[in-house]
Structures are given as structure tokens and as C-alpha cells.
CHARMM-style PDB file with segment names, atoms N, HN, CA, C and O in Angstrom:
ATOM      1  N   MET     1     131.832 133.507 105.300  1.00  0.00      PROA
ATOM      2  CA  MET     1     131.060 134.709 105.076  1.00  0.00      PROA
ATOM      3  C   MET     1     130.453 135.153 106.412  1.00  0.00      PROA
ATOM      4  O   MET     1     129.927 134.331 107.164  1.00  0.00      PROA
ATOM      5  N   ILE     2     130.527 136.434 106.696  1.00  0.00      PROA
ATOM      6  HN  ILE     2     130.954 137.101 106.086  1.00  0.00      PROA
ATOM      7  CA  ILE     2     129.984 136.986 107.928  1.00  0.00      PROA
ATOM      8  C   ILE     2     128.514 137.347 107.723  1.00  0.00      PROA
ATOM      9  O   ILE     2     128.154 137.991 106.738  1.00  0.00      PROA
ATOM     10  N   ILE     3     127.684 136.930 108.653  1.00  0.00      PROA
ATOM     11  HN  ILE     3     127.976 136.406 109.453  1.00  0.00      PROA
ATOM     12  CA  ILE     3     126.253 137.219 108.572  1.00  0.00      PROA
ATOM     13  C   ILE     3     125.979 138.637 109.069  1.00  0.00      PROA
ATOM     14  O   ILE     3     126.560 139.087 110.057  1.00  0.00      PROA
ATOM     15  N   THR     4     125.099 139.318 108.378  1.00  0.00      PROA
ATOM     16  HN  THR     4     124.627 138.952 107.576  1.00  0.00      PROA
ATOM     17  CA  THR     4     124.728 140.677 108.748  1.00  0.00      PROA
ATOM     18  C   THR     4     123.267 140.715 109.193  1.00  0.00      PROA
ATOM     19  O   THR     4     122.518 139.756 109.010  1.00  0.00      PROA
ATOM     20  N   LEU     5     122.893 141.822 109.766  1.00  0.00      PROA
ATOM     21  HN  LEU     5     123.501 142.602 109.914  1.00  0.00      PROA
ATOM     22  CA  LEU     5     121.502 141.999 110.171  1.00  0.00      PROA
ATOM     23  C   LEU     5     120.567 141.925 108.960  1.00  0.00      PROA
ATOM     24  O   LEU     5     119.458 141.398 109.055  1.00  0.00      PROA
ATOM     25  N   ALA     6     121.017 142.449 107.842  1.00  0.00      PROA
ATOM     26  HN  ALA     6     121.917 142.877 107.764  1.00  0.00      PROA
ATOM     27  CA  ALA     6     120.205 142.390 106.614  1.00  0.00      PROA
ATOM     28  C   ALA     6     120.007 140.934 106.175  1.00  0.00      PROA
ATOM     29  O   ALA     6     118.924 140.569 105.718  1.00  0.00      PROA
ATOM     30  N   ASP     7     121.041 140.109 106.311  1.00  0.00      PROA
ATOM     31  HN  ASP     7     121.921 140.406 106.682  1.00  0.00      PROA
ATOM     32  CA  ASP     7     120.911 138.684 105.981  1.00  0.00      PROA
ATOM     33  C   ASP     7     119.875 138.021 106.889  1.00  0.00      PROA
ATOM     34  O   ASP     7     119.026 137.257 106.429  1.00  0.00      PROA
ATOM     35  N   ILE     8     119.958 138.321 108.162  1.00  0.00      PROA
ATOM     36  HN  ILE     8     120.647 138.942 108.536  1.00  0.00      PROA
ATOM     37  CA  ILE     8     119.025 137.738 109.133  1.00  0.00      PROA
ATOM     38  C   ILE     8     117.593 138.140 108.803  1.00  0.00      PROA
ATOM     39  O   ILE     8     116.690 137.304 108.797  1.00  0.00      PROA
ATOM     40  N   ARG     9     117.397 139.403 108.533  1.00  0.00      PROA
ATOM     41  HN  ARG     9     118.131 140.082 108.537  1.00  0.00      PROA
ATOM     42  CA  ARG     9     116.039 139.868 108.181  1.00  0.00      PROA
ATOM     43  C   ARG     9     115.539 139.194 106.899  1.00  0.00      PROA
ATOM     44  O   ARG     9     114.364 138.845 106.791  1.00  0.00      PROA
ATOM     45  N   GLY    10     116.432 139.018 105.943  1.00  0.00      PROA
ATOM     46  HN  GLY    10     117.387 139.302 106.031  1.00  0.00      PROA
ATOM     47  CA  GLY    10     116.056 138.359 104.696  1.00  0.00      PROA
ATOM     48  C   GLY    10     115.605 136.924 104.915  1.00  0.00      PROA
ATOM     49  O   GLY    10     114.600 136.490 104.352  1.00  0.00      PROA
ATOM     50  N   TYR    11     116.346 136.188 105.732  1.00  0.00      PROA
ATOM     51  HN  TYR    11     117.163 136.540 106.190  1.00  0.00      PROA
ATOM     52  CA  TYR    11     115.965 134.805 106.020  1.00  0.00      PROA
ATOM     53  C   TYR    11     114.680 134.740 106.845  1.00  0.00      PROA
ATOM     54  O   TYR    11     113.888 133.813 106.675  1.00  0.00      PROA
ATOM     55  N   GLN    12     114.466 135.689 107.718  1.00  0.00      PROA
ATOM     56  HN  GLN    12     115.110 136.442 107.856  1.00  0.00      PROA
ATOM     57  CA  GLN    12     113.228 135.704 108.490  1.00  0.00      PROA
ATOM     58  C   GLN    12     112.033 136.003 107.587  1.00  0.00      PROA
ATOM     59  O   GLN    12     110.937 135.492 107.818  1.00  0.00      PROA
ATOM     60  N   GLU    13     112.236 136.817 106.574  1.00  0.00      PROA
ATOM     61  HN  GLU    13     113.126 137.232 106.386  1.00  0.00      PROA
ATOM     62  CA  GLU    13     111.173 137.073 105.599  1.00  0.00      PROA
ATOM     63  C   GLU    13     110.871 135.804 104.799  1.00  0.00      PROA
ATOM     64  O   GLU    13     109.707 135.478 104.568  1.00  0.00      PROA
ATOM     65  N   LYS    14     111.919 135.090 104.377  1.00  0.00      PROA
ATOM     66  HN  LYS    14     112.865 135.355 104.565  1.00  0.00      PROA
ATOM     67  CA  LYS    14     111.722 133.823 103.658  1.00  0.00      PROA
ATOM     68  C   LYS    14     110.953 132.839 104.523  1.00  0.00      PROA
ATOM     69  O   LYS    14     110.130 132.077 104.014  1.00  0.00      PROA
ATOM     70  N   ARG    15     111.210 132.847 105.814  1.00  0.00      PROA
ATOM     71  HN  ARG    15     111.878 133.465 106.227  1.00  0.00      PROA
ATOM     72  CA  ARG    15     110.576 131.918 106.754  1.00  0.00      PROA
ATOM     73  C   ARG    15     109.068 132.118 106.796  1.00  0.00      PROA
ATOM     74  O   ARG    15     108.321 131.165 107.014  1.00  0.00      PROA
ATOM     75  N   LYS    16     108.617 133.344 106.590  1.00  0.00      PROA
ATOM     76  HN  LYS    16     109.224 134.119 106.413  1.00  0.00      PROA
ATOM     77  CA  LYS    16     107.185 133.633 106.642  1.00  0.00      PROA
ATOM     78  C   LYS    16     106.398 132.869 105.578  1.00  0.00      PROA
ATOM     79  O   LYS    16     105.221 132.569 105.778  1.00  0.00      PROA
ATOM     80  N   GLY    17     107.037 132.552 104.451  1.00  0.00      PROA
ATOM     81  HN  GLY    17     107.994 132.796 104.289  1.00  0.00      PROA
ATOM     82  CA  GLY    17     106.353 131.856 103.379  1.00  0.00      PROA
ATOM     83  C   GLY    17     106.393 130.343 103.472  1.00  0.00      PROA
ATOM     84  O   GLY    17     105.862 129.654 102.601  1.00  0.00      PROA
ATOM     85  N   ILE    18     107.010 129.822 104.505  1.00  0.00      PROA
ATOM     86  HN  ILE    18     107.441 130.381 105.213  1.00  0.00      PROA
ATOM     87  CA  ILE    18     107.190 128.378 104.641  1.00  0.00      PROA
ATOM     88  C   ILE    18     105.909 127.727 105.163  1.00  0.00      PROA
ATOM     89  O   ILE    18     105.271 128.217 106.095  1.00  0.00      PROA
ATOM     90  N   LYS    19     105.555 126.608 104.532  1.00  0.00      PROA
ATOM     91  HN  LYS    19     106.073 126.209 103.775  1.00  0.00      PROA
ATOM     92  CA  LYS    19     104.329 125.911 104.896  1.00  0.00      PROA
ATOM     93  C   LYS    19     104.584 124.553 105.562  1.00  0.00      PROA
ATOM     94  O   LYS    19     103.719 124.056 106.283  1.00  0.00      PROA
ATOM     95  N   THR    20     105.752 123.946 105.335  1.00  0.00      PROA
ATOM     96  HN  THR    20     106.455 124.350 104.749  1.00  0.00      PROA
ATOM     97  CA  THR    20     106.003 122.605 105.858  1.00  0.00      PROA
ATOM     98  C   THR    20     107.300 122.564 106.654  1.00  0.00      PROA
ATOM     99  O   THR    20     108.160 123.432 106.505  1.00  0.00      PROA
ATOM    100  N   ILE    21     107.432 121.552 107.497  1.00  0.00      PROA
ATOM    101  HN  ILE    21     106.734 120.847 107.618  1.00  0.00      PROA
ATOM    102  CA  ILE    21     108.651 121.376 108.273  1.00  0.00      PROA
ATOM    103  C   ILE    21     109.830 121.074 107.345  1.00  0.00      PROA
ATOM    104  O   ILE    21     110.964 121.457 107.632  1.00  0.00      PROA
ATOM    105  N   GLY    22     109.562 120.398 106.254  1.00  0.00      PROA
ATOM    106  HN  GLY    22     108.641 120.086 106.021  1.00  0.00      PROA
ATOM    107  CA  GLY    22     110.618 120.102 105.280  1.00  0.00      PROA
ATOM    108  C   GLY    22     111.200 121.379 104.681  1.00  0.00      PROA
ATOM    109  O   GLY    22     112.413 121.493 104.505  1.00  0.00      PROA
ATOM    110  N   GLN    23     110.346 122.321 104.375  1.00  0.00      PROA
ATOM    111  HN  GLN    23     109.361 122.229 104.518  1.00  0.00      PROA
ATOM    112  CA  GLN    23     110.804 123.602 103.844  1.00  0.00      PROA
ATOM    113  C   GLN    23     111.594 124.368 104.895  1.00  0.00      PROA
ATOM    114  O   GLN    23     112.595 125.012 104.579  1.00  0.00      PROA
ATOM    115  N   PHE    24     111.144 124.300 106.142  1.00  0.00      PROA
ATOM    116  HN  PHE    24     110.331 123.777 106.398  1.00  0.00      PROA
ATOM    117  CA  PHE    24     111.845 124.967 107.245  1.00  0.00      PROA
ATOM    118  C   PHE    24     113.247 124.384 107.395  1.00  0.00      PROA
ATOM    119  O   PHE    24     114.222 125.122 107.535  1.00  0.00      PROA
ATOM    120  N   LYS    25     113.342 123.063 107.364  1.00  0.00      PROA
ATOM    121  HN  LYS    25     112.550 122.463 107.250  1.00  0.00      PROA
ATOM    122  CA  LYS    25     114.648 122.397 107.497  1.00  0.00      PROA
ATOM    123  C   LYS    25     115.570 122.771 106.335  1.00  0.00      PROA
ATOM    124  O   LYS    25     116.759 123.023 106.531  1.00  0.00      PROA
ATOM    125  N   GLU    26     115.014 122.802 105.140  1.00  0.00      PROA
ATOM    126  HN  GLU    26     114.048 122.597 104.981  1.00  0.00      PROA
ATOM    127  CA  GLU    26     115.804 123.161 103.963  1.00  0.00      PROA
ATOM    128  C   GLU    26     116.353 124.583 104.085  1.00  0.00      PROA
ATOM    129  O   GLU    26     117.525 124.825 103.795  1.00  0.00      PROA
ATOM    130  N   LEU    27     115.518 125.511 104.509  1.00  0.00      PROA
ATOM    131  HN  LEU    27     114.566 125.314 104.745  1.00  0.00      PROA
ATOM    132  CA  LEU    27     115.949 126.897 104.683  1.00  0.00      PROA
ATOM    133  C   LEU    27     116.991 126.992 105.798  1.00  0.00      PROA
ATOM    134  O   LEU    27     117.966 127.734 105.681  1.00  0.00      PROA
ATOM    135  N   GLY    28     116.783 126.246 106.871  1.00  0.00      PROA
ATOM    136  HN  GLY    28     115.990 125.643 106.966  1.00  0.00      PROA
ATOM    137  CA  GLY    28     117.741 126.227 107.962  1.00  0.00      PROA
ATOM    138  C   GLY    28     119.101 125.700 107.535  1.00  0.00      PROA
ATOM    139  O   GLY    28     120.131 126.249 107.927  1.00  0.00      PROA
ATOM    140  N   ARG    29     119.113 124.641 106.735  1.00  0.00      PROA
ATOM    141  HN  ARG    29     118.277 124.195 106.417  1.00  0.00      PROA
ATOM    142  CA  ARG    29     120.380 124.091 106.225  1.00  0.00      PROA
ATOM    143  C   ARG    29     121.087 125.085 105.311  1.00  0.00      PROA
ATOM    144  O   ARG    29     122.308 125.231 105.365  1.00  0.00      PROA
ATOM    145  N   GLU    30     120.315 125.764 104.476  1.00  0.00      PROA
ATOM    146  HN  GLU    30     119.323 125.646 104.432  1.00  0.00      PROA
ATOM    147  CA  GLU    30     120.892 126.781 103.591  1.00  0.00      PROA
ATOM    148  C   GLU    30     121.562 127.884 104.408  1.00  0.00      PROA
ATOM    149  O   GLU    30     122.696 128.274 104.130  1.00  0.00      PROA
ATOM    150  N   LEU    31     120.857 128.374 105.403  1.00  0.00      PROA
ATOM    151  HN  LEU    31     119.935 128.057 105.628  1.00  0.00      PROA
ATOM    152  CA  LEU    31     121.376 129.423 106.284  1.00  0.00      PROA
ATOM    153  C   LEU    31     122.620 128.935 107.028  1.00  0.00      PROA
ATOM    154  O   LEU    31     123.630 129.637 107.082  1.00  0.00      PROA
ATOM    155  N   ARG    32     122.547 127.756 107.589  1.00  0.00      PROA
ATOM    156  HN  ARG    32     121.727 127.186 107.546  1.00  0.00      PROA
ATOM    157  CA  ARG    32     123.670 127.171 108.332  1.00  0.00      PROA
ATOM    158  C   ARG    32     124.910 127.045 107.461  1.00  0.00      PROA
ATOM    159  O   ARG    32     126.004 127.442 107.860  1.00  0.00      PROA
ATOM    160  N   ASP    33     124.732 126.497 106.285  1.00  0.00      PROA
ATOM    161  HN  ASP    33     123.843 126.175 105.961  1.00  0.00      PROA
ATOM    162  CA  ASP    33     125.874 126.248 105.403  1.00  0.00      PROA
ATOM    163  C   ASP    33     126.467 127.543 104.837  1.00  0.00      PROA
ATOM    164  O   ASP    33     127.685 127.668 104.720  1.00  0.00      PROA
ATOM    165  N   LYS    34     125.623 128.484 104.496  1.00  0.00      PROA
ATOM    166  HN  LYS    34     124.633 128.383 104.591  1.00  0.00      PROA
ATOM    167  CA  LYS    34     126.094 129.732 103.896  1.00  0.00      PROA
ATOM    168  C   LYS    34     126.935 130.555 104.867  1.00  0.00      PROA
ATOM    169  O   LYS    34     127.907 131.195 104.467  1.00  0.00      PROA
ATOM    170  N   PHE    35     126.553 130.535 106.158  1.00  0.00      PROA
ATOM    171  HN  PHE    35     125.764 130.015 106.483  1.00  0.00      PROA
ATOM    172  CA  PHE    35     127.223 131.406 107.132  1.00  0.00      PROA
ATOM    173  C   PHE    35     127.999 130.640 108.204  1.00  0.00      PROA
ATOM    174  O   PHE    35     128.393 131.220 109.216  1.00  0.00      PROA
ATOM    175  N   ALA    36     128.217 129.357 107.991  1.00  0.00      PROA
ATOM    176  HN  ALA    36     127.897 128.886 107.170  1.00  0.00      PROA
ATOM    177  CA  ALA    36     128.975 128.512 108.929  1.00  0.00      PROA
ATOM    178  C   ALA    36     128.410 128.600 110.348  1.00  0.00      PROA
ATOM    179  O   ALA    36     129.137 128.852 111.309  1.00  0.00      PROA
ATOM    180  N   LEU    37     127.103 128.387 110.455  1.00  0.00      PROA
ATOM    181  HN  LEU    37     126.512 128.182 109.674  1.00  0.00      PROA
ATOM    182  CA  LEU    37     126.408 128.426 111.742  1.00  0.00      PROA
ATOM    183  C   LEU    37     126.149 127.000 112.227  1.00  0.00      PROA
ATOM    184  O   LEU    37     126.286 126.038 111.471  1.00  0.00      PROA
ATOM    185  N   THR    38     125.777 126.884 113.490  1.00  0.00      PROA
ATOM    186  HN  THR    38     125.666 127.665 114.105  1.00  0.00      PROA
ATOM    187  CA  THR    38     125.307 125.595 113.987  1.00  0.00      PROA
ATOM    188  C   THR    38     123.827 125.464 113.637  1.00  0.00      PROA
ATOM    189  O   THR    38     123.173 126.441 113.273  1.00  0.00      PROA
ATOM    190  N   ASP    39     123.312 124.243 113.754  1.00  0.00      PROA
ATOM    191  HN  ASP    39     123.844 123.449 114.050  1.00  0.00      PROA
ATOM    192  CA  ASP    39     121.879 124.048 113.522  1.00  0.00      PROA
ATOM    193  C   ASP    39     121.059 124.914 114.476  1.00  0.00      PROA
ATOM    194  O   ASP    39     120.084 125.543 114.065  1.00  0.00      PROA
ATOM    195  N   ARG    40     121.455 124.946 115.743  1.00  0.00      PROA
ATOM    196  HN  ARG    40     122.247 124.435 116.076  1.00  0.00      PROA
ATOM    197  CA  ARG    40     120.727 125.717 116.754  1.00  0.00      PROA
ATOM    198  C   ARG    40     120.735 127.203 116.416  1.00  0.00      PROA
ATOM    199  O   ARG    40     119.716 127.876 116.571  1.00  0.00      PROA
ATOM    200  N   GLN    41     121.876 127.726 115.955  1.00  0.00      PROA
ATOM    201  HN  GLN    41     122.704 127.180 115.829  1.00  0.00      PROA
ATOM    202  CA  GLN    41     121.948 129.142 115.590  1.00  0.00      PROA
ATOM    203  C   GLN    41     121.009 129.452 114.430  1.00  0.00      PROA
ATOM    204  O   GLN    41     120.317 130.470 114.440  1.00  0.00      PROA
ATOM    205  N   ALA    42     120.987 128.582 113.442  1.00  0.00      PROA
ATOM    206  HN  ALA    42     121.550 127.755 113.434  1.00  0.00      PROA
ATOM    207  CA  ALA    42     120.104 128.792 112.292  1.00  0.00      PROA
ATOM    208  C   ALA    42     118.638 128.768 112.727  1.00  0.00      PROA
ATOM    209  O   ALA    42     117.841 129.590 112.274  1.00  0.00      PROA
ATOM    210  N   ILE    43     118.286 127.835 113.597  1.00  0.00      PROA
ATOM    211  HN  ILE    43     118.933 127.167 113.965  1.00  0.00      PROA
ATOM    212  CA  ILE    43     116.912 127.754 114.099  1.00  0.00      PROA
ATOM    213  C   ILE    43     116.556 129.015 114.877  1.00  0.00      PROA
ATOM    214  O   ILE    43     115.465 129.560 114.708  1.00  0.00      PROA
ATOM    215  N   ASN    44     117.460 129.481 115.722  1.00  0.00      PROA
ATOM    216  HN  ASN    44     118.347 129.039 115.860  1.00  0.00      PROA
ATOM    217  CA  ASN    44     117.195 130.701 116.489  1.00  0.00      PROA
ATOM    218  C   ASN    44     116.962 131.895 115.581  1.00  0.00      PROA
ATOM    219  O   ASN    44     116.093 132.722 115.857  1.00  0.00      PROA
ATOM    220  N   ILE    45     117.722 131.996 114.509  1.00  0.00      PROA
ATOM    221  HN  ILE    45     118.428 131.325 114.285  1.00  0.00      PROA
ATOM    222  CA  ILE    45     117.536 133.095 113.556  1.00  0.00      PROA
ATOM    223  C   ILE    45     116.167 132.982 112.889  1.00  0.00      PROA
ATOM    224  O   ILE    45     115.422 133.961 112.827  1.00  0.00      PROA
ATOM    225  N   LEU    46     115.837 131.805 112.396  1.00  0.00      PROA
ATOM    226  HN  LEU    46     116.442 131.010 112.447  1.00  0.00      PROA
ATOM    227  CA  LEU    46     114.565 131.631 111.698  1.00  0.00      PROA
ATOM    228  C   LEU    46     113.368 131.847 112.624  1.00  0.00      PROA
ATOM    229  O   LEU    46     112.316 132.317 112.189  1.00  0.00      PROA
ATOM    230  N   ASN    47     113.532 131.504 113.896  1.00  0.00      PROA
ATOM    231  HN  ASN    47     114.386 131.123 114.250  1.00  0.00      PROA
ATOM    232  CA  ASN    47     112.439 131.685 114.855  1.00  0.00      PROA
ATOM    233  C   ASN    47     112.419 133.076 115.478  1.00  0.00      PROA
ATOM    234  O   ASN    47     111.522 133.385 116.263  1.00  0.00      PROA
ATOM    235  N   GLY    48     113.392 133.919 115.141  1.00  0.00      PROA
ATOM    236  HN  GLY    48     114.120 133.668 114.504  1.00  0.00      PROA
ATOM    237  CA  GLY    48     113.392 135.294 115.626  1.00  0.00      PROA
ATOM    238  C   GLY    48     113.745 135.435 117.094  1.00  0.00      PROA
ATOM    239  O   GLY    48     113.254 136.346 117.761  1.00  0.00      PROA
ATOM    240  N   ASN    49     114.583 134.557 117.607  1.00  0.00      PROA
ATOM    241  HN  ASN    49     114.982 133.817 117.065  1.00  0.00      PROA
ATOM    242  CA  ASN    49     115.002 134.617 119.012  1.00  0.00      PROA
ATOM    243  C   ASN    49     116.041 135.728 119.158  1.00  0.00      PROA
ATOM    244  O   ASN    49     117.237 135.504 118.971  1.00  0.00      PROA
ATOM    245  N   ASP    50     115.568 136.926 119.493  1.00  0.00      PROA
ATOM    246  HN  ASP    50     114.597 137.108 119.645  1.00  0.00      PROA
ATOM    247  CA  ASP    50     116.405 138.133 119.495  1.00  0.00      PROA
ATOM    248  C   ASP    50     117.653 138.017 120.361  1.00  0.00      PROA
ATOM    249  O   ASP    50     118.740 138.400 119.928  1.00  0.00      PROA
ATOM    250  N   LYS    51     117.516 137.500 121.562  1.00  0.00      PROA
ATOM    251  HN  LYS    51     116.634 137.189 121.914  1.00  0.00      PROA
ATOM    252  CA  LYS    51     118.654 137.387 122.477  1.00  0.00      PROA
ATOM    253  C   LYS    51     119.749 136.508 121.867  1.00  0.00      PROA
ATOM    254  O   LYS    51     120.932 136.840 121.940  1.00  0.00      PROA
ATOM    255  N   GLU    52     119.351 135.399 121.274  1.00  0.00      PROA
ATOM    256  HN  GLU    52     118.390 135.129 121.214  1.00  0.00      PROA
ATOM    257  CA  GLU    52     120.318 134.482 120.668  1.00  0.00      PROA
ATOM    258  C   GLU    52     120.912 135.071 119.382  1.00  0.00      PROA
ATOM    259  O   GLU    52     122.080 134.836 119.075  1.00  0.00      PROA
ATOM    260  N   ILE    53     120.120 135.824 118.644  1.00  0.00      PROA
ATOM    261  HN  ILE    53     119.170 136.014 118.894  1.00  0.00      PROA
ATOM    262  CA  ILE    53     120.615 136.468 117.429  1.00  0.00      PROA
ATOM    263  C   ILE    53     121.724 137.451 117.773  1.00  0.00      PROA
ATOM    264  O   ILE    53     122.734 137.522 117.073  1.00  0.00      PROA
ATOM    265  N   LEU    54     121.540 138.207 118.846  1.00  0.00      PROA
ATOM    266  HN  LEU    54     120.720 138.149 119.415  1.00  0.00      PROA
ATOM    267  CA  LEU    54     122.587 139.139 119.282  1.00  0.00      PROA
ATOM    268  C   LEU    54     123.865 138.393 119.644  1.00  0.00      PROA
ATOM    269  O   LEU    54     124.962 138.852 119.326  1.00  0.00      PROA
ATOM    270  N   LYS    55     123.733 137.256 120.299  1.00  0.00      PROA
ATOM    271  HN  LYS    55     122.842 136.883 120.558  1.00  0.00      PROA
ATOM    272  CA  LYS    55     124.911 136.444 120.643  1.00  0.00      PROA
ATOM    273  C   LYS    55     125.626 135.969 119.380  1.00  0.00      PROA
ATOM    274  O   LYS    55     126.856 135.980 119.315  1.00  0.00      PROA
ATOM    275  N   ILE    56     124.859 135.558 118.386  1.00  0.00      PROA
ATOM    276  HN  ILE    56     123.860 135.549 118.439  1.00  0.00      PROA
ATOM    277  CA  ILE    56     125.438 135.087 117.126  1.00  0.00      PROA
ATOM    278  C   ILE    56     126.197 136.221 116.445  1.00  0.00      PROA
ATOM    279  O   ILE    56     127.329 136.035 115.998  1.00  0.00      PROA
ATOM    280  N   LEU    57     125.572 137.398 116.368  1.00  0.00      PROA
ATOM    281  HN  LEU    57     124.653 137.549 116.731  1.00  0.00      PROA
ATOM    282  CA  LEU    57     126.226 138.543 115.727  1.00  0.00      PROA
ATOM    283  C   LEU    57     127.508 138.930 116.474  1.00  0.00      PROA
ATOM    284  O   LEU    57     128.518 139.246 115.846  1.00  0.00      PROA
ATOM    285  N   GLU    58     127.472 138.907 117.791  1.00  0.00      PROA
ATOM    286  HN  GLU    58     126.651 138.650 118.301  1.00  0.00      PROA
ATOM    287  CA  GLU    58     128.664 139.223 118.586  1.00  0.00      PROA
ATOM    288  C   GLU    58     129.778 138.215 118.316  1.00  0.00      PROA
ATOM    289  O   GLU    58     130.934 138.597 118.133  1.00  0.00      PROA
ATOM    290  N   ALA    59     129.433 136.939 118.292  1.00  0.00      PROA
ATOM    291  HN  ALA    59     128.494 136.629 118.441  1.00  0.00      PROA
ATOM    292  CA  ALA    59     130.431 135.899 118.059  1.00  0.00      PROA
ATOM    293  C   ALA    59     131.025 136.005 116.658  1.00  0.00      PROA
ATOM    294  O   ALA    59     132.237 135.880 116.484  1.00  0.00      PROA
ATOM    295  N   LYS    60     130.183 136.232 115.671  1.00  0.00      PROA
ATOM    296  HN  LYS    60     129.198 136.333 115.813  1.00  0.00      PROA
ATOM    297  CA  LYS    60     130.666 136.331 114.297  1.00  0.00      PROA
ATOM    298  C   LYS    60     131.511 137.584 114.099  1.00  0.00      PROA
ATOM    299  O   LYS    60     132.464 137.569 113.320  1.00  0.00      PROA
ATOM    300  N   GLN    61     131.175 138.665 114.792  1.00  0.00      PROA
ATOM    301  HN  GLN    61     130.401 138.678 115.425  1.00  0.00      PROA
ATOM    302  CA  GLN    61     131.963 139.876 114.721  1.00  0.00      PROA
ATOM    303  C   GLN    61     133.346 139.630 115.320  1.00  0.00      PROA
ATOM    304  O   GLN    61     134.351 140.113 114.799  1.00  0.00      PROA
ATOM    305  N   GLY    62     133.389 138.878 116.414  1.00  0.00      PROA
ATOM    306  HN  GLY    62     132.572 138.485 116.837  1.00  0.00      PROA
ATOM    307  CA  GLY    62     134.661 138.520 117.033  1.00  0.00      PROA
ATOM    308  C   GLY    62     135.519 137.671 116.117  1.00  0.00      PROA
ATOM    309  O   GLY    62     136.740 137.828 116.095  1.00  0.00      PROA
ATOM    310  N   GLU    63     134.904 136.771 115.360  1.00  0.00      PROA
ATOM    311  HN  GLU    63     133.912 136.643 115.378  1.00  0.00      PROA
ATOM    312  CA  GLU    63     135.639 135.941 114.397  1.00  0.00      PROA
ATOM    313  C   GLU    63     136.275 136.820 113.328  1.00  0.00      PROA
ATOM    314  O   GLU    63     137.420 136.595 112.936  1.00  0.00      PROA
ATOM    315  N   LYS    64     135.543 137.812 112.859  1.00  0.00      PROA
ATOM    316  HN  LYS    64     134.613 137.995 113.177  1.00  0.00      PROA
ATOM    317  CA  LYS    64     136.039 138.693 111.802  1.00  0.00      PROA
ATOM    318  C   LYS    64     137.245 139.489 112.305  1.00  0.00      PROA
ATOM    319  O   LYS    64     138.230 139.656 111.585  1.00  0.00      PROA
ATOM    320  N   ILE    65     137.163 139.970 113.526  1.00  0.00      PROA
ATOM    321  HN  ILE    65     136.363 139.835 114.111  1.00  0.00      PROA
ATOM    322  CA  ILE    65     138.256 140.756 114.098  1.00  0.00      PROA
ATOM    323  C   ILE    65     139.504 139.901 114.271  1.00  0.00      PROA
ATOM    324  O   ILE    65     140.621 140.379 114.070  1.00  0.00      PROA
ATOM    325  N   ASN    66     139.319 138.660 114.636  1.00  0.00      PROA
ATOM    326  HN  ASN    66     138.412 138.272 114.799  1.00  0.00      PROA
ATOM    327  CA  ASN    66     140.451 137.763 114.891  1.00  0.00      PROA
ATOM    328  C   ASN    66     141.054 137.180 113.622  1.00  0.00      PROA
ATOM    329  O   ASN    66     142.136 136.595 113.678  1.00  0.00      PROA
ATOM    330  N   ASP    67     140.396 137.319 112.490  1.00  0.00      PROA
ATOM    331  HN  ASP    67     139.517 137.795 112.444  1.00  0.00      PROA
ATOM    332  CA  ASP    67     140.931 136.773 111.220  1.00  0.00      PROA
ATOM    333  C   ASP    67     142.072 137.581 110.695  1.00  0.00      PROA
ATOM    334  OT1 ASP    67     142.627 137.257 109.645  1.00  0.00      PROA
TER     335      ASP     67
END
């Protein structure tokens, strides 16, 4: 499944309600598994690292074109 900007925004909204590191890890694993991301990519998305998010979107867009 290809991740979209709307997906990223949705997960960042979910992140706002997280209170524990366990919940953060659980959300990160969900994001990673759903969109075939690395752990680092999922963390960057949840932490709102804009530069890295753009890299992820570019890479995933390239995967879609090559499929």
C-alpha cells in the first residue's frame, strides 16, 4: 500500500493522543507494517520530521511508478 499525505497527517494526529512510549511503539509498528516502512521512517513520520517525510514520499512514489 502506498502512503499518502493524508495517511501521514492521520497518524500524526493519532500521535498527539499518545501518553506512553509503549503506545508510541505500537502506533509506529502499525504504521510500519501497514505501509512497508522501516522503523526509522515510521518514527520520522510520527515525529513530524518534514525533510525525511518528503524523502519517504518520493521513494514510495518511485516504487509505485516502477511496479
